[in-house]
VOBA-1610 file (N, C-alpha, C; in pm, whole numbers, padded with zeros to 5 digits, always signed):
BEGIN
Met+00727+02572+00348Met+00858+02531+00298Met+00956+02648+00305Ile+00916+02766+00253Ile+01004+02883+00256Ile+01030+02928+00398Gly+00924+02923+00481Gly+00939+02962+00621Gly+01037+02872+00693Ala+01032+02741+00664Ala+01124+02648+00730Ala+01268+02676+00688Arg+01288+02708+00560Arg+01424+02739+00514Arg+01477+02864+00582Leu+01393+02967+00590Leu+01436+03091+00656Leu+01467+03067+00803Ala+01386+02981+00866Ala+01411+02951+01008Ala+01544+02880+01026Arg+01574+02784+00935Arg+01702+02713+00947Arg+01820+02807+00924Arg+01804+02902+00831Arg+01913+02995+00805Arg+01929+03096+00919Ala+01819+03133+00983Ala+01826+03234+01089Ala+01874+03177+01221Thr+01861+03046+01240Thr+01898+02986+01369Thr+02044+03010+01406Pro+02144+02987+01317Pro+02283+03014+01355Pro+02307+03161+01390Thr+02243+03252+01316Thr+02262+03395+01345Thr+02207+03431+01481Val+02088+03384+01510Val+02028+03412+01642Val+02111+03349+01752Gly+02155+03224+01728Gly+02237+03158+01830Gly+02367+03230+01855Ser+02434+03275+01749Ser+02560+03347+01767Ser+02537+03479+01840Gly+02425+03545+01810Gly+02396+03671+01880Gly+02374+03651+02028Val+02298+03546+02062Val+02273+03519+02204Val+02402+03484+02276Leu+02483+03396+02215Leu+02609+03358+02278Leu+02705+03476+02286Ala+02706+03564+02185Ala+02794+03681+02188Ala+02758+03773+02302Val+02629+03797+02322Val+02585+03883+02434Val+02625+03819+02567Ala+02603+03686+02577Ala+02638+03618+02702Ala+02788+03622+02726Ala+02869+03599+02619Ala+03016+03602+02633Ala+03064+03742+02671Leu+03006+03846+02607Leu+03046+03983+02638Leu+03013+04018+02782Ala+02893+03979+02827Ala+02854+04007+02965Ala+02946+03935+03063Glu+02982+03810+03030Glu+03071+03735+03118Glu+03210+03796+03122Ser+03262+03841+03007Ser+03396+03902+03005Ser+03399+04033+03081Ile+03295+04112+03068Ile+03289+04240+03144Ile+03284+04213+03293Thr+03204+04114+03330Thr+03194+04082+03474Thr+03329+04037+03528Arg+03401+03957+03451Arg+03532+03910+03498Arg+03632+04025+03510Thr+03631+04115+03412Thr+03727+04227+03419Thr+03697+04317+03539Val+03569+04335+03571Val+03534+04417+03688Val+03577+04348+03816Val+03551+04216+03822Val+03584+04143+03945Val+03734+04136+03966Thr+03808+04113+03858Thr+03954+04098+03871Thr+04028+04231+03866Gly+03958+04337+03828Gly+04020+04469+03823Gly+04118+04487+03709Leu+04093+04427+03593Leu+04181+04442+03479Leu+04172+04583+03422Gly+04284+04631+03368Gly+04288+04763+03307Gly+04219+04764+03172Pro+04198+04885+03117Pro+04128+04899+02989Pro+04193+04822+02874Pro+04325+04824+02853Pro+04376+04751+02736Pro+04349+04602+02743Leu+04377+04540+02857Leu+04355+04396+02871Leu+04206+04362+02871Ala+04126+04449+02931Ala+03981+04427+02931Ala+03927+04430+02789Phe+03985+04520+02707Phe+03941+04526+02567Phe+03977+04398+02494Val+04098+04342+02520Val+04139+04217+02456Val+04048+04102+02498Val+04014+04096+02626Val+03927+03989+02676Val+03789+03998+02611Ala+03735+04120+02599Ala+03604+04138+02536Ala+03608+04100+02388Ala+03718+04136+02320Ala+03731+04103+02178Ala+03740+03952+02159Met+03815+03883+02247Met+03823+03738+02238Met+03687+03674+02264Ala+03612+03729+02358Ala+03479+03675+02389Ala+03388+03685+02267Leu+03393+03800+02200Leu+03311+03816+02081Leu+03365+03730+01966Gly+03497+03721+01953Gly+03555+03645+01843Gly+03526+03496+01851Thr+03506+03443+01971Thr+03478+03300+01984Thr+03330+03266+01970Thr+03244+03366+01956Thr+03099+03340+01947Thr+03035+03394+01819Val+03075+03515+01777Val+03013+03576+01659Val+03031+03492+01532Pro+03149+03431+01508Pro+03165+03351+01385Pro+03071+03231+01373Leu+02995+03202+01477Leu+02901+03091+01471Leu+02797+03111+01360Ser+02774+03236+01321Ser+02676+03265+01216Ser+02731+03236+01076Leu+02862+03211+01063Leu+02921+03182+00933Leu+02885+03039+00889Pro+02910+03002+00762Pro+02894+02862+00721Pro+02976+02770+00810Arg+02937+02645+00819Arg+02989+02557+00923Arg+03141+02541+00920Arg+03203+02526+00802Arg+03347+02506+00797Arg+03424+02632+00837Pro+03396+02750+00776Pro+03465+02871+00824Pro+03437+02900+00970Ala+03313+02875+01014Ala+03280+02899+01155Ala+03361+02808+01246Ala+03375+02681+01208Ala+03449+02587+01291Ala+03597+02625+01300Val+03656+02659+01186Val+03798+02696+01186Val+03822+02822+01267Thr+03736+02923+01246Thr+03756+03052+01315Thr+03737+03037+01464Val+03628+02974+01506Val+03601+02958+01649Val+03710+02876+01716Thr+03752+02765+01653Thr+03856+02681+01713Thr+03988+02756+01727Ala+04024+02832+01623Ala+04150+02908+01629Ala+04148+03010+01742Leu+04038+03082+01756Leu+04030+03184+01861Leu+04018+03122+02000Ile+03951+03006+02010Ile+03945+02938+02140Ile+04083+02893+02183Leu+04159+02834+02091Leu+04296+02791+02123Leu+04383+02910+02158Leu+04366+03021+02085Leu+04443+03142+02116Leu+04408+03195+02254Ser+04279+03194+02287Ser+04238+03242+02419Ser+04290+03153+02531Leu+04292+03021+02507Leu+04340+02930+02610Leu+04491+02941+02631Thr+04565+02964+02523Thr+04711+02971+02535Thr+04759+03106+02585Leu+04695+03217+02543Leu+04741+03350+02583Leu+04678+03396+02713Leu+04546+03375+02725Leu+04476+03426+02843Leu+04449+03319+02948Gln+04477+03190+02911Gln+04448+03078+03001Gln+04303+03082+03052Asp+04214+03126+02964Asp+04074+03135+03004Asp+03987+03147+02878Val+03862+03108+02889Val+03764+03123+02782Val+03627+03128+02847Thr+03536+03199+02783Thr+03401+03213+02841Thr+03321+03084+02824Val+03220+03072+02907Val+03130+02955+02895Val+03060+02956+02760Ala+03021+03076+02716Ala+02957+03087+02585Ala+03052+03045+02473Gly+03182+03078+02490Gly+03281+03035+02392Gly+03294+02884+02387Val+03292+02819+02505Val+03297+02672+02509Val+03175+02614+02437Met+03059+02671+02461Met+02938+02622+02396Met+02946+02641+02244Ala+02998+02755+02200Ala+03013+02778+02056Ala+03108+02677+01994Gln+03218+02645+02065Gln+03313+02547+02014Gln+03248+02409+01999Leu+03172+02369+02099Leu+03105+02238+02091Leu+03000+02236+01980Ile+02930+02348+01961Ile+02827+02354+01857Ile+02887+02339+01717Val+02998+02411+01690Val+03055+02405+01556Val+03112+02266+01526Leu+03168+02200+01629Leu+03219+02065+01606Leu+03106+01964+01585Tyr+02997+01981+01659Tyr+02880+01894+01639Tyr+02823+01912+01498Arg+02816+02037+01453Arg+02764+02064+01318Arg+02849+01997+01210Leu+02981+01994+01232Leu+03067+01927+01135Leu+03035+01777+01128Gly+03026+01713+01244Gly+02995+01570+01243Gly+02857+01541+01188Arg+02760+01628+01221Arg+02621+01605+01177Arg+02607+01621+01026Asn+02693+01700+00964Asn+02683+01727+00820Asn+02786+01651+00738Gly+02850+01550+00798Gly+02939+01464+00720Gly+03084+01506+00718Asp+03125+01606+00796Asp+03265+01649+00801Asp+03330+01599+00930Ser+03310+01471+00959Ser+03361+01418+01086Ser+03513+01417+01091Leu+03582+01396+00979Leu+03727+01398+00979Leu+03780+01536+01011Met+03722+01638+00950Met+03763+01775+00981Met+03732+01810+01126Gly+03617+01766+01174Gly+03582+01791+01314Gly+03679+01724+01409Thr+03718+01601+01377Thr+03815+01531+01462Thr+03949+01603+01463Ala+03992+01650+01346Ala+04118+01722+01338Ala+04115+01849+01422Leu+04002+01921+01420Leu+03992+02043+01500Leu+03978+02014+01649Ala+03932+01893+01685Ala+03915+01860+01827Ala+04043+01805+01889Val+04139+01759+01808Val+04261+01698+01860Val+04341+01791+01951Pro+04356+01922+01919Pro+04439+02008+02005Pro+04393+02016+02151Phe+04264+01996+02175Phe+04215+02013+02312Phe+04263+01900+02404Pro+04263+01774+02366Pro+04324+01673+02453Pro+04473+01695+02472Val+04539+01751+02369Val+04682+01780+02384Val+04703+01888+02491Leu+04622+01995+02486Leu+04633+02100+02590Leu+04601+02046+02727Ala+04509+01950+02735Ala+04472+01895+02865Ala+04585+01816+02928Leu+04682+01770+02846Leu+04795+01695+02900Leu+04903+01786+02959Leu+04894+01918+02932Leu+04992+02011+02989Leu+04969+02027+03138Pro+05070+02073+03209Pro+05055+02089+03354Pro+04944+02189+03388Ala+04867+02156+03490Ala+04763+02243+03548Ala+04668+02299+03444Pro+04597+02214+03368Pro+04498+02266+03272Pro+04378+02323+03346Asp+04315+02423+03287Asp+04197+02480+03351Asp+04074+02394+03319Ile+03963+02432+03382Ile+03840+02352+03368Ile+03790+02353+03224Ala+03796+02469+03157Ala+03747+02481+03020Ala+03824+02386+02926Thr+03957+02377+02947Thr+04038+02288+02863Thr+03999+02143+02884Val+03978+02104+03009Val+03939+01966+03039Val+03802+01933+02977Val+03710+02030+02990Val+03576+02007+02932Val+03585+01991+02782Leu+03660+02079+02716Leu+03673+02071+02571Leu+03747+01945+02528Ala+03848+01902+02606Ala+03923+01782+02571Ala+03836+01658+02571Ser+03739+01653+02660Ser+03654+01535+02669Ser+03529+01546+02581Ala+03472+01667+02574Ala+03345+01681+02505Ala+03359+01707+02355Ala+03468+01774+02312Ala+03480+01811+02171Ala+03482+01689+02079Pro+03573+01591+02100Pro+03570+01473+02012Pro+03439+01394+02022Thr+03384+01391+02144Thr+03259+01316+02163Thr+03146+01373+02079Leu+03132+01507+02079Leu+03023+01568+02004Leu+03041+01553+01853Val+03168+01551+01808Val+03191+01528+01665Val+03133+01393+01624Trp+03162+01290+01701Trp+03118+01157+01664Trp+02972+01131+01700Val+02919+01205+01796Val+02774+01199+01819Val+02699+01252+01697Gly+02746+01366+01646Gly+02686+01420+01524Gly+02697+01324+01407Ala+02817+01262+01393Ala+02836+01166+01285Ala+02745+01044+01301Ala+02727+00998+01425Ala+02641+00883+01449Ala+02495+00914+01417Leu+02450+01035+01457Leu+02313+01074+01426Leu+02292+01085+01275Arg+02394+01136+01205Arg+02383+01145+01059Arg+02374+01005+00998Ala+02458+00913+01046Ala+02455+00777+00993Ala+02321+00710+01022Arg+02266+00737+01140Arg+02136+00679+01174Arg+02027+00732+01084Gly+02030+00863+01057Gly+01930+00921+00967Gly+01941+00864+00826Glu+02065+00851+00777Glu+02084+00795+00644Glu+02037+00649+00639Ala+02065+00573+00745Ala+02021+00433+00747Ala+01869+00424+00745Ser+01803+00517+00817Ser+01657+00517+00817Ser+01602+00548+00679Val+01663+00644+00611Val+01619+00679+00475Val+01642+00562+00380His+01759+00497+00391His+01788+00384+00304His+01694+00267+00330His+01660+00246+00459His+01567+00139+00493His+01430+00165+00432Ala+01383+00290+00444Ala+01253+00324+00384Ala+01257+00308+00232Ala+01369+00346+00172Ala+01381+00331+00026Ala+01379+00184-00014Arg+01450+00100+00064Arg+01450-00043+00033Arg+01311-00103+00046Gln+01237-00060+00150Gln+01102-00111+00166Gln+01013-00069+00049Ala+01026+00057+00006Ala+00947+00104-00107Ala+00981+00027-00234Ile+01110+00002-00256Ile+01152-00073-00375Ile+01098-00216-00368Ala+01104-00278-00248Ala+01054-00415-00234Ala+00904-00421-00260Ala+00829-00321-00209Ala+00685-00318-00233Ala+00654-00301-00381Asp+00729-00213-00448Asp+00709-00194-00592Asp+00741-00322-00668Leu+00846-00392-00624Leu+00884-00516-00691Leu+00776-00622-00676Val+00718-00630-00555Val+00610-00727-00533Val+00490-00695-00622Gln+00454-00566-00628Gln+00341-00526-00711Gln+00370-00554-00859His+00492-00525-00901His+00527-00549-01040His+00522-00699-01072Thr+00572-00781-00980Thr+00568-00925-01001Thr+00424-00975-01006Ala+00340-00922-00916Ala+00200-00963-00915Ala+00130-00924-01045Arg+00158-00801-01093Arg+00098-00760-01220Arg+00144-00850-01334Gly+00272-00884-01335Gly+00321-00973-01439Gly+00257-01110-01432Glu+00238-01162-01310Glu+00177-01294-01295Glu+00031-01291-01339Arg-00040-01183-01302Arg-00180-01171-01346Arg-00188-01165-01499Ala-00097-01090-01559Ala-00097-01081-01706Ala-00068-01217-01768Arg+00025-01293-01708Arg+00058-01425-01763Arg-00062-01518-01752Ile-00129-01518-01635Ile-00248-01603-01618Ile-00356-01563-01718Ala-00374-01433-01737Ala-00476-01385-01830Ala-00446-01432-01972Arg-00319-01423-02010Arg-00283-01466-02145Arg-00309-01616-02164Glu-00271-01696-02064Glu-00290-01840-02077Glu-00437-01877-02080Leu-00517-01812-01993Leu-00661-01839-01993Leu-00723-01801-02127His-00681-01686-02177His-00737-01641-02305His-00699-01737-02418Asp-00572-01780-02418Asp-00527-01868-02526Asp-00598-02003-02522Val-00621-02056-02399Val-00676-02191-02387Val-00829-02190-02394Val-00890-02106-02309Val-01036-02111-02293Val-01108-02035-02404Ala-01060-01914-02433Ala-01131-01832-02531Ala-01137-01902-02666His-01032-01972-02703His-01031-02041-02831His-01143-02145-02839His-01157-02225-02735His-01258-02331-02737His-01399-02274-02732Ile-01420-02170-02650Ile-01553-02111-02646Ile-01589-02049-02781Ser-01493-01983-02842Ser-01518-01926-02974Ser-01553-02034-03075Met-01482-02147-03068Met-01511-02256-03160Met-01651-02313-03138Ile-01695-02320-03011Ile-01832-02366-02983Ile-01933-02275-03051Ser-01913-02144-03035Ser-02006-02049-03096Ser-02007-02061-03247Val-01887-02069-03306Val-01877-02077-03452Val-01939-02206-03504Gln-01909-02318-03438Gln-01962-02446-03485Gln-02113-02454-03470Ala-02166-02398-03364Ala-02312-02398-03346Ala-02379-02316-03455Glu-02324-02200-03484Glu-02381-02115-03588Glu-02367-02180-03724Thr-02251-02243-03751Thr-02231-02310-03879Thr-02328-02426-03897Ala-02346-02505-03791Ala-02439-02618-03798Ala-02581-02571-03826Arg-02620-02460-03764Arg-02756-02409-03785Arg-02777-02361-03928Leu-02674-02301-03986Leu-02690-02242-04119Leu-02668-02343-04232Thr-02594-02448-04205Thr-02557-02541-04313Thr-02636-02670-04312Thr-02708-02698-04205Thr-02786-02822-04198Thr-02921-02801-04264Ala-02944-02876-04370Ala-03070-02862-04443Ala-03184-02931-04368Asp-03304-02875-04383Asp-03426-02932-04324Asp-03415-02952-04173Met-03343-02862-04108Met-03333-02874-03962Met-03463-02827-03899Pro-03517-02902-03803Pro-03639-02857-03734Pro-03616-02722-03667Ala-03724-02648-03652Ala-03715-02515-03591Ala-03662-02524-03449Ala-03705-02629-03377Ala-03658-02643-03238Ala-03507-02666-03235Gly-03456-02745-03327Gly-03311-02769-03331Gly-03234-02643-03365Ala-03285-02566-03462Ala-03218-02439-03496Ala-03219-02344-03378Gln-03332-02343-03305Gln-03339-02255-03188Gln-03237-02298-03082Arg-03219-02427-03062Arg-03123-02474-02962Arg-02980-02437-03004Leu-02950-02451-03133Leu-02816-02414-03178Leu-02793-02264-03163Arg-02897-02185-03189Arg-02884-02040-03171Arg-02858-02007-03023Glu-02927-02078-02934Glu-02906-02056-02790Glu-02764-02096-02749Ile-02714-02206-02808Ile-02577-02247-02777Ile-02479-02138-02818Gly-02497-02084-02938Gly-02408-01977-02983Gly-02418-01854-02897Asp-02543-01816-02860Asp-02560-01698-02775Asp-02496-01718-02638Thr-02513-01838-02581Thr-02453-01866-02449Thr-02301-01863-02458Ala-02245-01920-02564Ala-02100-01920-02579Ala-02046-01778-02593Arg-02115-01696-02672Arg-02069-01557-02688Arg-02081-01479-02557Ala-02189-01502-02481Ala-02204-01434-02351Ala-02094-01477-02255Gly-02064-01608-02253Gly-01956-01656-02167Gly-01822-01599-02206Leu-01800-01587-02337Leu-01673-01531-02384Leu-01660-01385-02344Thr-01770-01309-02355Thr-01767-01168-02315Thr-01739-01153-02166Glu-01805-01236-02085Glu-01783-01227-01940Glu-01641-01267-01903Met-01587-01370-01970Met-01450-01411-01941Met-01352-01301-01979Arg-01376-01233-02091Arg-01286-01126-02130Arg-01291-01009-02032Arg-01408-00982-01976Arg-01416-00877-01874Arg-01335-00915-01750Leu-01344-01042-01712Leu-01267-01087-01596Leu-01118-01081-01626Leu-01078-01121-01745Leu-00936-01115-01782Leu-00889-00971-01788Gly-00978-00879-01821Gly-00939-00739-01821Gly-00900-00689-01685Val-00963-00744-01581Val-00923-00708-01444Val-00785-00762-01414Leu-00755-00883-01461Leu-00624-00942-01436Leu-00515-00869-01514Arg-00547-00828-01636Arg-00444-00768-01722Arg-00442-00617-01703Glu-00404-00575-01586Glu-00399-00432-01557Glu-00289-00362-01635Asp-00190-00439-01678Asp-00079-00376-01747Asp-00096-00378-01899Ala-00212-00423-01948Ala-00235-00430-02092Ala-00286-00296-02142Ala-00200-00195-02140Ala-00241-00059-02177Ala-00269-00046-02325Asp-00206-00132-02408Asp-00228-00122-02552Asp-00363-00176-02595Asp-00427-00256-02509Asp-00557-00313-02544Asp-00650-00301-02424Pro-00691-00178-02388Pro-00772-00159-02269Pro-00906-00230-02280Val-00947-00291-02170Val-01073-00363-02164Val-01171-00286-02079Glu-01293-00278-02124Glu-01395-00207-02046Glu-01417-00278-01914Arg-01413-00204-01805Arg-01425-00261-01673Arg-01571-00256-01626His-01617-00362-01560His-01750-00367-01502His-01737-00423-01362Pro-01820-00376-01267Pro-01816-00435-01133Pro-01869-00577-01136Gln-01827-00657-01038Gln-01875-00794-01028Gln-02025-00791-01001Pro-02102-00882-01060Pro-02248-00879-01042Pro-02287-00916-00900Gly-02408-00872-00864Gly-02465-00904-00735Gly-02613-00931-00751Leu-02686-00927-00639Leu-02829-00959-00645Leu-02908-00852-00718Glu-02853-00729-00731Glu-02923-00626-00806Glu-02934-00662-00954Gln-02841-00743-01003Gln-02844-00785-01143Gln-02920-00915-01163Leu-02986-00966-01057Leu-03053-01094-01068Leu-03172-01089-01165Asn-03247-00977-01165Asn-03359-00965-01259Asn-03312-00972-01403Asp-03199-00908-01433Asp-03146-00914-01570Asp-03110-01058-01607Leu-03053-01131-01510Leu-03017-01270-01535Leu-03142-01354-01564Leu-03249-01331-01488Leu-03372-01408-01511Leu-03437-01371-01643Asp-03433-01241-01679Asp-03487-01200-01809Asp-03412-01269-01923Glu-03281-01275-01910Glu-03201-01342-02012Glu-03235-01490-02020Ser-03259-01552-01902Ser-03294-01694-01901Ser-03429-01716-01969Arg-03525-01627-01945Arg-03657-01641-02009Arg-03644-01629-02161Glu-03565-01531-02205Glu-03550-01511-02349Glu-03479-01628-02415Thr-03383-01685-02344Thr-03304-01793-02404Thr-03381-01924-02408Ser-03448-01958-02297Ser-03515-02088-02287Ser-03661-02084-02329Gly-03723-01966-02321Gly-03865-01957-02352Gly-03952-02013-02243Ala-03896-02052-02130Ala-03972-02110-02020Ala-03999-02005-01913Ala-04098-02030-01832Ala-04133-01938-01724Ala-04027-01945-01616Thr-03984-01828-01570Thr-03885-01820-01462Thr-03932-01713-01364Arg-03954-01754-01239Arg-04006-01661-01139Arg-03900-01630-01033Leu-03907-01510-00980Leu-03822-01469-00867Leu-03911-01445-00748Ile-03884-01515-00639Ile-03962-01503-00516Ile-03869-01456-00405Val-03906-01346-00340Val-03825-01290-00232Val-03910-01288-00106Ser-03858-01341+00003Ser-03930-01341+00131Ser-03835-01300+00242Gly-03893-01248+00349Gly-03813-01200+00461Gly-03771-01056+00442Ser-03700-01003+00539Ser-03653-00864+00536Ser-03512-00861+00481Pro-03492-00803+00362Pro-03357-00800+00304Pro-03258-00729+00396Val-03139-00782+00406Val-03031-00721+00485Val-02914-00693+00392Arg-02825-00606+00437Arg-02707-00573+00358Arg-02611-00692+00359Leu-02573-00738+00241Leu-02486-00855+00230Leu-02346-00815+00190Asp-02252-00898+00231Asp-02114-00879+00188Asp-02108-00896+00035Pro-02029-00811-00034Pro-02020-00824-00181Pro-01981-00964-00226Gly-01894-01031-00151Gly-01856-01167-00187Gly-01972-01263-00177Val-02060-01244-00077Val-02178-01329-00063Val-02275-01305-00179Glu-02295-01178-00215Glu-02383-01146-00328Glu-02331-01210-00457Leu-02200-01201-00478Leu-02143-01260-00598Leu-02163-01412-00599Ala-02141-01476-00483Ala-02160-01621-00475Ala-02305-01659-00504Ala-02400-01584-00446Ala-02542-01612-00470Ala-02576-01595-00619Tyr-02525-01489-00679Tyr-02553-01465-00821Tyr-02498-01579-00906Arg-02374-01621-00881Arg-02314-01726-00961Arg-02385-01860-00941Ile-02431-01887-00820Ile-02503-02012-00795Ile-02633-02014-00874Val-02707-01903-00869Val-02831-01895-00947Val-02802-01907-01097Gln-02696-01841-01142Gln-02660-01846-01284Gln-02630-01989-01328Glu-02552-02061-01249Glu-02517-02198-01284Glu-02639-02290-01276Ala-02725-02267-01174Ala-02844-02350-01161Ala-02939-02330-01279Leu-02954-02206-01328Leu-03038-02180-01444Leu-02978-02246-01569Thr-02847-02239-01582Thr-02781-02304-01696Thr-02806-02454-01694Asn-02795-02516-01576Asn-02820-02659-01565Asn-02966-02693-01597Ala-03058-02605-01553Ala-03199-02630-01581Ala-03227-02625-01731Arg-03167-02528-01802Arg-03187-02521-01946Arg-03128-02643-02017Arg-03017-02692-01961Arg-02948-02804-02026Arg-03018-02937-02001His-03062-02959-01877His-03115-03091-01841His-03267-03096-01840Ala-03332-02981-01828Ala-03479-02979-01828Ala-03528-02868-01919Pro-03499-02878-02048Pro-03538-02771-02140Pro-03689-02749-02140Gly-03728-02623-02132Gly-03869-02588-02133Gly-03935-02593-01997Ala-03868-02645-01895Ala-03927-02656-01762Ala-03930-02519-01694Ala-04035-02494-01619Ala-04044-02370-01542Ala-03946-02376-01425Val-03893-02259-01391Val-03793-02251-01284Val-03835-02145-01185Asp-03828-02179-01056Asp-03852-02083-00949Asp-03720-02052-00880Val-03688-01923-00869Val-03568-01878-00796Val-03619-01805-00672Glu-03581-01853-00555Glu-03632-01797-00431Glu-03516-01749-00344Leu-03532-01627-00292Leu-03437-01571-00196Leu-03510-01555-00063Arg-03461-01622+00040Arg-03520-01611+00173Arg-03420-01544+00267Tyr-03458-01429+00321Tyr-03376-01359+00419Tyr-03423-01400+00558Arg-03333-01465+00632Arg-03365-01510+00767Arg-03259-01458+00863Gly-03282-01337+00912Gly-03183-01276+01001Gly-03053-01249+00928Glu-02947-01315+00974Glu-02815-01297+00915Glu-02782-01407+00814Val-02885-01477+00766Val-02864-01589+00673Val-02949-01565+00549Leu-02892-01593+00434Leu-02963-01588+00307Leu-02975-01729+00251Ser-03097-01768+00222Ser-03122-01899+00162Ser-03158-01878+00015Val-03085-01946-00072Val-03107-01936-00216Val-03156-02072-00265Arg-03277-02074-00327Arg-03336-02198-00377Arg-03368-02182-00525Val-03323-02276-00605Val-03354-02278-00747Val-03413-02417-00777Arg-03543-02419-00817Arg-03611-02547-00840Arg-03680-02544-00975Asp-03665-02651-01051Asp-03737-02662-01178Asp-03839-02775-01166Asn-03934-02775-01258Asn-04037-02881-01257Asn-04013-02983-01366Gly-03882-03006-01396Gly-03846-03103-01498Gly-03853-03245-01447Pro-03792-03336-01521Pro-03798-03478-01483Pro-03718-03512-01359Gly-03630-03422-01317Gly-03553-03448-01195Gly-03447-03552-01211Leu-03387-03562-01327Leu-03283-03662-01350Leu-03155-03624-01274Ala-03077-03725-01240Ala-02949-03700-01171Ala-02855-03628-01266Arg-02791-03524-01218Arg-02703-03442-01302Arg-02559-03468-01263Thr-02512-03580-01305Thr-02374-03620-01270Thr-02301-03667-01394Glu-02302-03583-01500Glu-02229-03621-01619Glu-02080-03629-01589Pro-02009-03721-01656Pro-01865-03731-01634Pro-01797-03600-01671Gly-01711-03554-01584Gly-01636-03430-01610Gly-01714-03304-01582Gly-01843-03316-01538Gly-01919-03195-01511Gly-01864-03120-01392Gln-01858-02989-01400Gln-01801-02908-01293Gln-01904-02812-01231Gly-02028-02812-01285Gly-02126-02713-01239Gly-02160-02726-01093Leu-02202-02846-01048Leu-02241-02865-00908Leu-02121-02847-00815Ala-02007-02899-00856Ala-01887-02882-00772Ala-01850-02736-00760Gly-01862-02661-00870Gly-01831-02518-00865Gly-01925-02443-00773Met-02055-02479-00773Met-02150-02413-00683Met-02117-02443-00537Arg-02082-02567-00509Arg-02045-02602-00371Arg-01921-02523-00326Glu-01823-02511-00416Glu-01702-02436-00381Glu-01732-02290-00356Arg-01821-02230-00436Arg-01856-02089-00415Arg-01926-02070-00280Ala-02016-02162-00246Ala-02084-02151-00117Ala-01985-02167-00002Ala-01897-02265-00012Ala-01800-02288+00095Ala-01702-02173+00108Ala-01672-02104-00003Ala-01574-01996+00000Ala-01621-01879+00084Val-01752-01862+00102Val-01804-01751+00184Val-01858-01801+00318Gly-01830-01929+00350Gly-01873-01983+00479Gly-02012-02044+00477Gly-02066-02075+00361Gly-02199-02135+00351Gly-02192-02280+00309Glu-02308-02334+00271Glu-02315-02473+00225Glu-02420-02484+00117Leu-02412-02592+00037Leu-02504-02611-00074Leu-02548-02755-00080Arg-02678-02773-00106Arg-02737-02905-00122Arg-02810-02909-00256Cys-02811-03024-00319Cys-02882-03038-00445Cys-02933-03181-00459Gly-03043-03196-00534Gly-03103-03327-00554Gly-03246-03312-00596Ala-03321-03419-00587Ala-03462-03417-00625Ala-03542-03330-00529Gly-03632-03249-00584Gly-03718-03166-00500Gly-03831-03246-00441Ser-03888-03193-00332Ser-03999-03264-00265Ser-04122-03270-00353Leu-04139-03175-00446Leu-04252-03173-00535Leu-04212-03213-00676Gly-04100-03281-00689Gly-04050-03321-00819Gly-03949-03222-00872Gly-03894-03253-00987Gly-03794-03165-01045Gly-03660-03175-00973Phe-03579-03078-00995Phe-03444-03075-00936Phe-03430-02949-00853Leu-03369-02962-00736Leu-03359-02851-00641Leu-03213-02823-00608Val-03176-02695-00614Val-03046-02649-00566Val-03073-02550-00455Glu-03019-02575-00336Glu-03043-02488-00222Glu-02910-02454-00155Ala-02885-02325-00141Ala-02762-02278-00076Ala-02798-02194+00044Thr-02726-02214+00152Thr-02741-02132+00274Thr-02614-02053+00292Leu-02628-01920+00286Leu-02512-01832+00288Leu-02523-01734+00402Pro-02410-01701+00470Pro-02414-01597+00573Pro-02422-01459+00511Ala-02469-01362+00590Ala-02478-01225+00537Ala-02340-01167+00510Thr-02241-01210+00587Thr-02103-01164+00567Thr-02016-01285+00546Ser-01914-01266+00463Ser-01824-01377+00433Ser-01744-01415+00555Glu-01739-01545+00586Glu-01665-01593+00702Glu-01523-01633+00668Val-01493-01644+00541Val-01360-01685+00496Val-01296-01567+00430Thr-01182-01525+00478Thr-01110-01412+00420Thr-00981-01461+00362Thr-00931-01383+00264Thr-00805-01419+00201Thr-00705-01315+00228
//
């Protein structure tokens, strides 16, 4: 950063030095060729230096000084060095490039006027055409740079606005879900616990079922709150502990929980060579098994359940079968089977369910190793 600043500051000084040497060499060569005497040769050399050395000054003083001496040289000596012409064009370009286009235009006006006089020299014609052009070229480049900066700023603001809107929408959805769903799940847990504690002479099996209902409701409420915590990224006043979405690595924990809750035997069978699965596929498989176990506890209490994972190349087959009565699970308003089908379809798979070949109820999902549907 410091080096770049020093380089920018040194550039005008170096440029003026180079042009001054070139102008001085050109003026000496002309005086030798034309045979000018010492007094006039001294004036020519001084004018050559005067039209180039001020280039090292700040842009406005440099522009005024160089333009004044160039005009003086053109009117008195009817000549100017090539280096002087270059210095004049540079100072006018710098004015336009730095936002002083009006001042640059005012300093460039005298040159077209001189070009209208009889028998103008080549330097006057060049300056008359190039001086105003370079002022506005500099101004155009400055305007283009500013437009580019403004465009980038607008894009950044638009992106921030989209993100802010998305965060607000996620927070709104989280609030509505919490208000609607969390209340009912909490009431299920409370009512189940109240019924267990207040019902006299309740059989042990009934009390156990009510306890399981309360435990399941509380677990569902905890999981829903974790999911809402992901949505409510802007809820800084009430931070929620974040957990990654579950996958097949958490399947053993799910089966242990199912055994503890139902008291029935639950086995995990894995066959084939495991392959790396897309996280979305793992989540879908986990949720399908979770819902199938919940349905088994609800419709076939006490029945043993087998959970089987079959790896077949790039395909994962998930089978959940119980040895219950195999009744049709189509209660009005039930969303479990439909939800499992939607999860399978969301990753490019399919799901079948019905009576098993050996009795009971079977849920079988065929999932690809990588998700075929992207959002």
